[in-house]
N, C-alpha and C positions, 0 to 999 in steps of 0.2 A: 759266718764260720767262728767260734771259741777259742780261744787263745788256753793254751795249754797250763796253768798257774806254775805247777811245780810236778815233778813227776815220784811218784813213792811206792816202795816195792817193784819199780818196773812201768808203773801203772799209769800214763798221761790224765791228773786231775787239769778240770775244766776249769775256769773261773764260773761261769753259770750255776755248775754242779756244785761248786765246794760252797761259792755265797745262795743258794737255795737249800745246800743243806743245812750250814750256819742258820738262816730261815728258821727252818724247821726245827733247825734245833731250838733256840731262842722261843721260837710260838707257841710249840706244845707245852714249855714250862711255862709261860704267860697264860696262855688257857685254860691247864690244871690250875695255877692260883684263882685263878677268876673262878673257873668251874666251882671251886670249894669254897672264896666267898658268895655264891651261889647258892649253895647246897647240895652242888652236885658231885657227885661219883669219882675224883680225880684221878678214880684208876680207869673210869669208864672212857674221861674224859681224855686221857693217854690212848687207851686201845684204840680208841677213833680213828687218832695221831697215827698211829703205827698203821693200822690197817687201810686209810685211807694213802698211808705214801704207797706203801708194799703196792696197793691197785694202781695208782699212777704208774709208778716204775716198769708192770709188771706190762700193764697195758700199752703203755709209749713205745715199753723196746723193741714186745711183738707187731708194734702198728710199723715201726722205722724197718725192721726187719724185712717185712712182706712190701712194704715199699720200694723195698731194694731187689729181694729176691722172687716176689709174686707168690703162688705157690709149692715152687721149690721152697720155701722155707722147710714145709714138713716131712721134707727127705732126706732133710740132713738141717734136723731141729738144735743142733751144737751152734749154729749160729749166732743163735741168742745170745750164746754167754762168750759172746769172743770180743762183744763190748760195750760199750755201756752209754753210747746214742741213739735216746730216747725221742717220739716223736711228742711232742709237748701239749700239741693240742689235743690227740686223741688219750693223754694220759689222763687232762684237765677234766675230759670228758665221761675219763671212766673214771674217774675219782670223786667226782659231782653224786652220778648218780646208786655208784655203792658208798660214797658217804650221805645224801640222803635217804637212802636205805637205812643203815644201821641210826642213821639221826632219829629216825620215827618206831625204829624199832626197840634201840637200846634209852632213849632217856624218854620220862616221862612227861620234862619238860620240855621240849624243843627249841622254841625260844629263845628260851633262856638260854641253852646252850650256842646258839647261833649267837647270841651278846655275848656269852664270856668268848667268844672265839674271831669278832668280829676284829677285834684290836691287832691281834694275831697275824688276821688274814691280809693286813695292811702292811705289818713288820715286816711280813715274810716277802709281801711283792717288792717292798723299799728293796730289799734286800740280795735279794733277787736280781732285780734290778742292774743294780751295781756295778752285776757278774757278767753283761750283759754284752756283744759288740752290734748287733742290728745300733746304727747312727739313725739320725735323722737331712735334711736336706738341705741343699750348700748352702752356704751365709760367710761373711766376711765379718760377724762377731769378734773380738780377740779373742774370748773363749773358746774358739771351735777347735775339733779333732781335726787334725793331718792326713789322711790320709792317701796317699799320693802325690797328686796333681787336685785332689777336691780338700776345701774342707769344710764339715761337717756341722751339725745342732747334736752336741753330747744330748742326745735325746733320753741314755740310760740315768745317768746321770739326773736329764731334768725329772723324769719318775718317778728314781730315790729318794728325790727331794720334795715330792708331790706327796708321795704315798709315804714316806716319812712324816707328814704336817698331817695329812690323816692318822695315822697312826697314834699322834700327840692330842688330838683333841678328841678323840675316842678315847683313848687312857686319857684326858681329863675332865671329860664328862659322865663317866661308868657308874660313878656313885651315885648320877644324880639322874638313873632314865624314871621314868611314871608307869613306863607298863613293857612288860618281855615283849624283845622284840624293835625296842626301837635305834639301842646300839646298831644292828644286823642292819636296818632302814637306814643309819645314816652314812652307813661304808654305804652301800647298795647307791644310794644318792652324792657322794664325795667321787664315789668313785669315776660312774660316768660322768661326772662333771670336770674328773682331770681328764678323761678320757677324748672329752671334749678338746679341751684347752692343749693336749699334748699332739692330736693330731695334725695343727697348724707347724710343727715341727717334725712332723716325718715324710718318708719321701713318702 
């Protein structure tokens, strides 16, 4: 369950969505900067971000509403516009498929684009985790989060720190790559290792 961070124009703004939005803004700016440094058209980089984000929101929203109403959704499609909750997994799948299509359709050097994207993805994940309320296993550590009778590992904080460290490493070595694709390979490797590390704290 997400916490309502604040109310804007009568609409609840949730912590996860707000932090994810911040991550997308900062991530797109960093990716445009890195893309320009690597000789890519920064307009193409920004358009990729915008289109993939729209696909994530649309697919995620349709999947969420479909999970509630099934095929009845098509008899009153306006329910799609009555909320902002999305199915994150479905949205990511849709975004990855469409983003991969755009990657090979729009960029003559797709691996160079992925290298410019890698630090941004780590930063986006760091900020998004800060907005998450999905805590981990029960524990007695002093920094545990108390929820009712339970004290739980603050796994969103752990994940945010881990992914920020990944971002810092990628950002530090982004000028020292020897071939296109080196940064994205490093991101996938470090992200996989971080998931193995975080798994021991998750419920």
